[in-house]
N, C-alpha and C positions, 0 to 999 in steps of 0.2 A: 700875406706872404709875397715877397717880390719874385719877379720872374727868375732871377738868378738862383734863388734858393729852391726852386721847384725840383723835386726828384725827376729823373728821366724816366720815360716809359720805354722799357727794353723789350723788344718784340723778338719772337723766335722766327726762324726761317729754315726750312728743310729743302726748299726747291725755289727756283726763280720766281714763280708766280706768288708764292708766299712772301718772298722778299719784297716784291713790288707792292703787294697788298699792305705790308707794314709801312712802306713809304707813303702810299696813298692815304692810309689812315692817320698819318702824322706821328709815327713813332720817332722818338729822339735818337734811338740807337737800335741796332739789329744784331743779334748774335746767330752764328751759323757754324757749321762744321764742314770739313773737307772730306775727301774720299778716304783719307787715312788719319789715324790718331784722334778720332771723334768718338765720344761716349754715346753717340746715337748713330751707330753704323747702320741701323736698319732704316734710317731716314735716307732720302735720295742723296742729300749732300751736294757739294759743289766741287767743280774743278777750279783751279786757280784762275785760269783764263776766263771762265764764266763769272767768277766772283769779282774779277778786276773791273769789268764793265759795270756791274751792279753797284759796287762800292763807289765808283766814280759818279754814277748817277745820283746815288744817295748823298754823297759829299757835297754835290752842287746844291742840295736842298738843306744842308746843315745836319744831315743824319749820319751818325757814326756807325762804323762796322766793327764788331768784335768777333774774333775767330776762336772757336773752341778747339784747343789741342789738349784735350783733357783726359786722355787715357794714360795707363801705365806705359812707361818706356822700357822696353826689354834691353838686356845688356848690350846688344849689338845694333841698336837703332839710333844712336845719337847722331851719326852722320846723316842718316835719312831725315831725321827731324830737323837738323840744322839746315839742310838744303831746302826743306819745305819752308822754314821760316825766312830764309833769304829770298826765296821766290815770292813769298807774301810781301816782304819789304819792298821788293822791286816792282811788283805788279799790282798789288792790292792796297798796300799802305793802311792796314787796319789800325784803328786807334787803340785797341787793346787785344791781348791774347788771354784766354781763359784756360788755366792749367790746374791740374791737381798734383802733378809729379814735380818734385823739387828739381829733378834732372832736366825736365823740359824747360823750367824757368831759367836754369843756368845755361842750357844750350841756346835759348833765345837770346840771352845777353851776349854769349860768345859769337853768335851769328850777326850781331850788330843791331838788334832790335832796340829801339829807343822809346817805344810807346809804353802804355800801361800794362802791367801784369796783374790779372785778377785771379785770386785763389778760389777755385771751384768749391761748391758745396760738398763735392766728393772728398775733400780734404778734411771735413768735419772739424771746423773751429766752432765748438759748441759752448764755450764759456769765456768770460771776459778776460781772465788771466792770460789766455793764449794769444790775445791780440797784439801784445807788446813784442812778440817774436817776429811778426810778419814783415815789418819794414826791413829787417835784417836779411830777409830772403828776396828783397826787391819788390814785394807786393804792395800795391797802392789801394787795392780793394779786396774785400772778402765777401763771398756769397754765403749768407747765413743758412743754417739748417731750417727746413720747413716746419720743424716741430716746435719752434719757439713761440711763446706768447708775446703780446705787445709789451708787457712789463719786462720780460726777459730781453727783448730787443732793446728796450730803453736802457736796461742795465748794461748790455753789451756796448751800447753807444757811449755810456759814461766812461768806459774803459778804453776807448779808441785813442791810440797814440797819434801824434801829429803826422800827417801825410797818408793816413789810412781812412777809407770810407767804407760804408756798408751797403750791401745789396740784399734786398728782401724779395722772396717770391710772393706774389699777390694772387696768382691764378694758374691753374693747370693741374696735371696729374700728380698724385701723391704715390710714392713708393711705400710699401709696408715697412720695409727696413730703412734704417737711417742711411742716407746716401754715403757711399764709400765704406759702409759696414755691412754690405750684402754680398754673400758668396754663394747664394742659393743656386743660381743658374750654373755657376762654374762647378760647384760641388757635385751636382747631379749629373751634368753631362758635358763639362768642359766648355761651356759657352759663357765666357767671362763678362760680367757686367762692367768690370773695371776696364775692359777693352771694348766696350760698346756693343756687346752681343747678347745682352740679356734676353732670355726667352720667356720671361715673366711667369715663372712658376707660381708666384703669389696670386695670380688671377684665376687659378684653377679651382675646381670643386674638390673639397676634402671631406673626409668622414671623421666625426668625433662623437663619441658616446652614442653611436648608432644613427646619428643624424648627419645628413649631407648639407654642405653650405660653402659659400666662398668666404672662408673665415679670415683670409689675409688680403682680400681685394678691397682697396680703399676707394672712396668717393674722390672726386676732384676737389682741389682747394679753390675757394673763391672768397676773397676778403670783401669784395664788393664795396658797400658804403663804409665798412670798417676801416678802409684805408685812410680815412680822415685822421685817425689817430697817428698814422705814420708821418703826417705833415708836420707834427710837432717835434719830430726827431730829426734835426738837421744833418746828423751824421749818416742818415739813410738817404743816399743820393740816387738810388735806382730802384724802381719797381719792376720786378722781372715777371714776365709771363712765360710759363712753360709751354712747349708744344712744337718741337722741331719735326715731329712726324705728322703734324696737322696740315690741313690745306689752307688756301688763301682766305676762304670764307671765315674760318675760325680766327685767323690772325687779324683780319680787318676788324671784325666785330669786337674782339677783346681789346685791341689797342684803342679803338674808338671809345669803348666803354670806360677804360681807365683814364684816358685823357679827360673825359668829362668829370669823372670822380676826383681827379686831381685839380683841375682848373676851376670847377664850380662845386666845391664840396658842400656848400650850404644852399645850393639851388635845388629845390624840390623837383622842378621839371627836368633838370639835367640828370638827377639821380634816377628819375623814372625812365628816362631815355636810356641811360646806362644799363639799367636792369633789363630793358627790352633787348639791347644788344647782347648782353650775356646770355639771355634766354635763347637767343638765336645762334649761339656759338657752337652748338652741336657737341658739347662735351658730355661727361657723365653727370649724374646727380652730384650736387656740390655740398661742401661743408666749410665752415671757417675753422675747423679743427681746434687747435689749442690757442688760437689767437686771443680770445677773451679768457683771461685766467680765472675769472669768477664763474664762467660757463664753458668749460672745455667740452668738446664733442668728440666722441669716438667716431673716426671716419669709416668704420667698417659696419656694414649692414649685410650680414651673411645671406639674407633671403632676397635681397634686391638684385637688380641687374648689375653686372660688372662692366659691361662694354660701354664704350663711348658712343655718342650719337643721340639724336632726338627720337623717341619712340614714334614709329611711322605706321604701325599697324601689325597685324598678324596674318600668317599664311593659312589658307584653307585649300583643300584639294579641288581641282577643277574637274570638268566633265570628262576630259580625255586623259589617258595615261601620260604621266610626266608633266601635266599641266597644273599650275598653282595660281591661286588668286590672292592678291594682296589688297585688302580693303584699307585705303589710305586714311589715316586719321589726321594727316597734315597735307597741305598742298605739295605736290611733287613737280619739279621742273625738269625739262629735258637736260640731260647731262648730270643730274644728281647721282651721287653714289649712295647705295643702300646696302647695308650689311644684314644678311639673314643669320640670326642666331649669334652665338659667340664662338671664339676660335676653338674651344675644346668640345664643341657639339657636332655630332654627325650632320652632314648637310650644310655646314657653315660655308658661306661664300659671300662675295661682294658683287653686286650687279650695278649696271649703269642704266638709268631710266632713259628710255628712248622717245617718250612723248609726254606732254603735260598731263598730269592727273589731278583733278580738283580734290579738295578735302571731301571725304566721303565717297570718292570715286573708286574705281577698281582697276588695278594693274594686273594683267594676265602674263604669267611667266611660263616658259617651257624649260624644264630642267630634266634632262635625260640621263646625265652622268651620275654615277653613284659616288658617295652615299647621298641619297636624296633627303630633303628636309622632312621634318615631321609636321603633321598638321598642328596648327597652333603656335608654330615657331614665331617668335617676335622678330620684327624688322626694325632697323634703326637708320635714320638719315645721318650719314657721317660726313658728307661734304657736298657742296653745291657750287656751281659757277653761274650764279644768277646774273642776268643781263646788266643790272645796275652796277654791280661790282666790276664786271668785265669791261664796262664802258670807262670806268675809272682807271683800269689797268692798261687799257689799249694805248693811250698816248705815251705812257711810261715805257711800254714795250717797244713802241715805234722809236722813241728816243734812244733806247738801248741798242736797237738794231742799226741805228745810224752811226753809232760809235765805231771808229776804226778798230779792227782786230789787232791785238797786241801780239807781237811775235815772242814766243817763249824763248828766252835766252838761257843757255845752260849755266848753272851756278856750281861752285865748288865749296865744300866745307869739310874741314877736318877738325873734329872736336878735340878740345884740350882735356884729356882725361887726368884724373888725380893719380898721383904716384902710388902704385900698389904697395901694400905693406909686405914685409917679408913673412912668409908663412911660418906659423908656429910649429916647432918640432915636438912639442909635448902632446900627450894624449888629450883628446877632446873631453870636455866635461859633459856628463849626462845628468840632467836634473828632471825631477817631476815637479809640476806646478799644481798646487792643491787649492781647493776651497777651504778644506778643514784638515790640515796636516795632523797625522798621528805622531806626536813628538817622541813617542817611545820607539818608533821604527826609523825615523829620519835622523841618521847620525851625521851625514855629510851635508853639503850645500843642497838646498831645495828651494822651490819657489812657492810663493803664496799670493793669491789675489788680494789686493787691498780693498777692503769693504767697510764702509761707514756703519753698516747695519751689524757687522760682526767685529767691530773694533776691539771689544773686550776679549775676543778669542784669538787675536793675532799674537804670534810668538815673539813678542817684543824682547823677551829675555835672550833671544838668539838673533837679534836684529842685524848684527854685523855680518852674519853668514848667510842670511836669507836673500834670495832674489825677489824683490818686491814688485809685483806686477800691477800696474795701474789699469783700470778698465779702458776699453776702446772709446767710450763716450763718457764725458762728465758734463752733466747739465748745469745750467746756472743755479738752480735751486739746491744743488748739492755741492757746489764748488767750494764754499767756505768750509764745509765739513772735511773735504779732501785736503784742503790747505792745512787745516789743523792736524789731521791725521798724519800727513806727510811730515809735518814739523815734529810731531811726537816720535815718529819712527827715526828721523834724523837725530833727534836728541838722545835716543837710546843706542846710537851707533850704527843705524842703518845707512848703507852707502850705495848699494847696488840696486838700481831701479830700472824696470822695463816699462817704457812709456807707451800708452795706447795711441798717441799722436805726437808728432814732434813739438807741437805748441804747448804740450803739458809741462814744459820747463817752467812755465809761469806759476805752477803749483808749489814750487820749492822756495824755501826761505831765501830772501835776498842775501847774497854774500856767502851762501853755504859753500863750504870747502870740502874737498876730499870725496865728492860724489862721483859715482861711475854710472852714467846714464846710457842706457841702450834704447834704441828705437825698436819697439816691439813689432811683431808680425802684422798687426793691424795698421801699422803706418804705411803698408803697401810699398815697401822699398824693393826695387827690381833692377836697378842699374848702378854702375859705379859712380856716375856723376852725382846722383842723388845721395849716395853714401858719402861722397866728398863734401857735399853741402852740409850733411850732418856733422862730419868731422870738423868743419869750419865753425859750426855752432857749438862745439864742445862735447859732442857725443863720443862715447868710448867704443861703441859697437852697434851692430844692427842685426835684427832677425829678418830674414828675407820674406817676401810675400810668398804664401803657399801656392799662389796662382801661376808661378813660373813653371815652364816645362822642365823636365829632367835635364835636358841639354843645357838650358840656361842656368839652372841651379848649379850644375857641375862647373860651368864656365865662370860664374861670378866671383868666387873667392880669389882667383888668380888676378882679378882686376880691381879688387876692393882695397881701399886705403885703410879700412877698419876691420877688426875681427868680426866674423859673421856667425850668427846662430841660425838654427832651423827647427821648426816644429816637425819632428819626424814621426810622431805618433800621438794618438789621443783624440779627444772630443773637440772638434772644430765647429763653431757655430755657423749655421746657415745665414744668420743675420741677427741684428740687434734692433729693437724697436722701442719706441716710447709708449706704445699702446698694445692692447690685446683685445680681441673680440670678446664682448661680454658673454658669448656662448662657449668660449674656450676655458677650460679649467687647467691650471698649470699642473705639470707633472703627470698628465694623462695623455694617452696616445692620440695622435692625429694621423690619419692615413690618407695617402695620395691615391689617385686612380690607378697608379702602377704598384700599389701595395707597399709604398715606401712609408716608413714610420717616422714620426717626428714627435717632439714634445717641447713645451715652453716652460721656462722657469724665470722667476724675477730675482735679480740681484740689484740691490739698492733701488734706483728708480728706472731701471732699464730691463726689458724683457729680452731674454736670450732664447733663440730657437735652435734646437739641436736635432740632428738626425739620429736614428738608433743604430748607426754604424760609424766607425771612426776613420780618421785619416791614418794611413799606415804606410810609411816609407821605410819601414824597418829593414826590409830585404836589400835596400839600397844604402844602408847605413855605412858600410865599409867604403864604398866608392865615394860617398859624400865626405867621409872623414879624410880620405886620400885627397879629395879636391881641396880641402883646407878649412872645413867648418870647425869652429872652435867649441860651440855649445849645441847640444842636442836636447830638445825639450819634449817631454811627454805631458800633455794636458790631461789631468786626471779629474774628469768631471763625474760626480756621482750620478749613477743611472737610477731614475725613479723605479720603484718596485713594480709599478703597473705597466712599464714599457718593456717590451721584449727586445733584447739585443739581437741584432742580425749579424750573421757571420761575415757578410760582405764587408769590404773596406773601400775607401776612396783614395785614389792617388791624385785627385784634382786633375791637373793638366800634364802629369808626368809623361804619359805616352802621346797624347794628342797634340800637345804643344799649345802655347798661348797665342791665339790668332791675332 
C-alpha cells in the first residue's frame, strides 16, 4: 500500500497535554471540542485562543485539526454557533468540522467555512442506501456506527458516492445504545447526551430476576491487529480513537499502537509492540465487538469491572482510624492518578500518588471524609505522567509558549433563516402509532411501525391513510428487506412515511412520486435552519426532538418553514441497541438503584429499552396547538405483563430546559 492511500490515525484530545501527546505520537489528525456545542462537555475542552496555538503547532508538522461542533442546535442558537465558526476560521483554521445537526452544517457554510464537514456517528448513518444523500448536505465524510462488522463496513464502502469517505472507530469506549439514539440520561434527569451532558446511567448496577449486575456497561472497543482488514477498504480514510476525556498517557500509547498496526501490519515484532502499548493505555477490558461477523462478541460482562483503568490493587484497613493501605500490583509513579472503586460506590474518589511505589509495595492513604471506602475496594490506575512521555511533550510545550498570543477580534454573524410557513388554521391531527393496530377500532388516520418481522400483519389494505413509521436504525443486514417492504407499501398506495433518519430517503424506490416524507422525532430536529435543510431535500414536515425545553418547543413552529409534529404522549425508548446482555431476558423488569423500572424488547434486529413510565405532555396540548403544531402523536407501546406500570411521567426537558 502506498503512503498516499494509508488511512489517517485520528487522535482524541480533551486538554492541551493530550493534544501535544497526539502530536508527539505521530497522529495524522486530532479532533477536539470547544467550551460550547461539544458532545463531550464533561471533558475539559478548549478555548479558541488556546486551540489556535495548538493547531498552528500541529499544522507545522503536517497534523490536521478537526473541531467537533456536534450537539443539537436549539432554535435561538444559530447566531452564537455562527460567531463561533467565524472565530474558528479566523484564529484556528480547522481542516474539518464534525457535526450531527443539519442546522450546524448550514450555519457553518453561511459563516464562510470552506473546509470539510464530517457527519458525526451521532447522526446514525447505518446502512449503505443512506450514503447517497450526504453530499447534498455538503458532507465529505461520515463517521460510521461502532456496531458494524468489517463485512458491513465493506458493504457501506461499496455504496460510497463520489466525494464521500468513511471514518471508522478502532479503539475506545463503547456506549450501550447506538450513538444518537440514546435518551436515557435526558429521560431520567434532563442531562442530555445529545448536548454533551450524559451522566452514563448505563454504567450503573441494576437488578434483574433477583440478581445485581452491570447489565448495560460495555467493555472498550479494541480492533488491535484486526485493523489489517480495514487496509483493504480504500474508502475508509480514517481510523478513529475515542477518548476526549482521557489523559495524555492514553492518547500517546493508543496513537503509537495504531500507527504501528497501520504501517507494519505484517511485522510480528511491530504487532507485539503495539499490543504492549495498548495494554498500557489504562482503558477498560477490551472487545472487538461485532467486527468479525463470524465471531461476534457481546461487549457486556455484567459481573466484571466497568470502570476504566489498569487494576492497581485493593484497599485494606490500616492500623489507625481513617488509614488505608493499597498493596500495589503494578508500579506506581509520582503524579499517577488512581481511582478507588467506581462512581456509583460509596467512598469512590480519585487520588494522586505522591511518591514512587514499586510493584508489590504499599501505599498508605489517609481518608477522613465520609463516605469512606470499604475494605477490599479495588483501585485502578487511570492516568500517569511518566518522565519519558513528559520529556517528549516538554519541547512542544516550550514551542507553544513561544508563539505570540493572538488578540481575539470580535466577529459578527446574522444567520439566514428559512422563511416561516403560514400557520395552519385547521385543527391539529391526533394519531396513535401502533406495533399491532386493532383495525376494528382505528377508523381515521393512524400510524404503524414498519417491521420486516411482522410484514404479513401490516394493514396494506389501508396503506393510503396510514402514517408509516420507519425504525430509528436500519442495519446493513436488514436494509434490503426494508427496501422491499417500503416498495410494497408504496405499490399499495402508501404515501406518508415518517423516517427514523433523514438519510432513509435512500430506502424508497427511485423516481417514486406523490410521497409525503416527514422527519421523525429520532432525527433530533431542534432548529429552523435544520428544518429548512429538510425542506430543501424534499421533506414535507418534521417531528421535533423531545429533548427541547417547553420554551423552545413553543417557539419553534413560528420559525419553521415546514409543518411540525410532536410526540406528546406515550412510550418513548431510553435507547436502542444492537446487543443485550446474555443475562437479561426481554420483557422482564430491570430495576435501577433508585427503583426505576425498565424492560427490553427486540424489534427486527434492534433491542429497544423502555422505562415503565411514559412521556406525557398532554396537559400542554392546548398551548402546543396554539403554538402551531399540526400533528400530535401518541406512541402506543404494548406493556409486558410482568412489568409494573408506574404512575409517574416524564416531561424530558420541558421545565429544566436543554442546557
